[in-house]
N, C-alpha and C positions, 0 to 999 in steps of 0.2 A: 792416810791423807788428812791433812788439816784444812779446816775451813776458816778463812779469815773474813770477817764481815767488813763490808765496805760502807763507810758512813759518809754520805754526801756532805759537802761543806755547807754551813748555814747560809741562808739567803742574806745578802747584804742589807744593812739597815738603810733607812732613808738618808741618814747623815753620810754614810759611806757612799751611797749613790751620788749625793750632791758633791762630795769632795772629789769623787772620781770624775764627774763632769767638769768641775773647776780645773782639775789637773789637766784634763784633755784640752780644754780651752787655752790654758796657759802654755802648754807645749805647742799647740798649733800657732798661737800668737808668736811664740819665741822662734818657731821655725820660719814664719813669715819675715820676722825682723832679722834673722840670722840664717839665711839660706845656705851658708857655707858649712854649717854644722852637720855632721854625719849622724846616721841612726845610732851608731856605736857610742858616739859622744852623748847623745840624748839618754841612752840606756845607762851610761856611766853616771850621769847627773842624777838620774832617778835612783840608782843604787846608793849614791852618796846621800841623797835626801832621805832614803828609807832606813839608813843605818841606825839612826837614833830611835826609830820606832819599834824595833824588834824587841820583844821581851827577853830578858836574860834570866836564866835560872842557874845561878852559881851553885846552889846546893845539889841540883840534879847533875850538873857537870862534875862536881867533886865525887858524887856517888858513882857516876859512870867510870871515872878514872880509877877509883878504888876497885871497882869491879874488874877493870882490865888488869890491875895489879894482882888481884886474887886469882884471876884466870891464869896469869903467868906462873904464879906459885903452884897452882893445881896442875898445869901442864908439865912443869918441871918435875913435880913429885911423881906424877903418873909415869913420865918417861923414865925417871930414876928407878921405879919399880919394875917396869917392863924390860928396860935395858939398863942393867946396873952400871955399865960403863958410861952412860949418859951423865950420871951424877958426878963423874970425875972429868967431864969434858967442858972446860971453861969456855971454849968457843961456842958450843951449843947454848950454854947458859947466857952468854953475852948476846948471841943471836936472838934468843927469846926476849931478853930484856929490851934490845934495840927495836925489835918488831913491835912489841907492845907499847913502848914509848912513842914510836912513830904513829901507831894507831891512835894513841891518846892525843898526840899533837894534831892529827888530822881532825879529830872530833873537836878539840879545843878551838882550832881556827875556823871551823865551819860554824861554830856557835857564837862567834864574835860578831 
């Protein structure tokens, strides 16, 4: 059994608290001025506003995708040793490649 330590998030700084309060006031004022807007539209606007604030780590993403490629090679080699017919099955090879590319694309789009 493995134990995973849980680290609580750091307490927000005074600046973060102030910005949070300003954002709440802005959203409340906008809701008063535009009562036809739905909660989903407000969330979409907040998501759009936050897109430019997320840190991007392209080096980590490249390493992660390289790890997926290495995993694919290792799985293929292992299956080739366990089941020799697998090494000659292009459908299985194609399936592994497509699955790992799909996984890589999911990771890529989640980190955008």
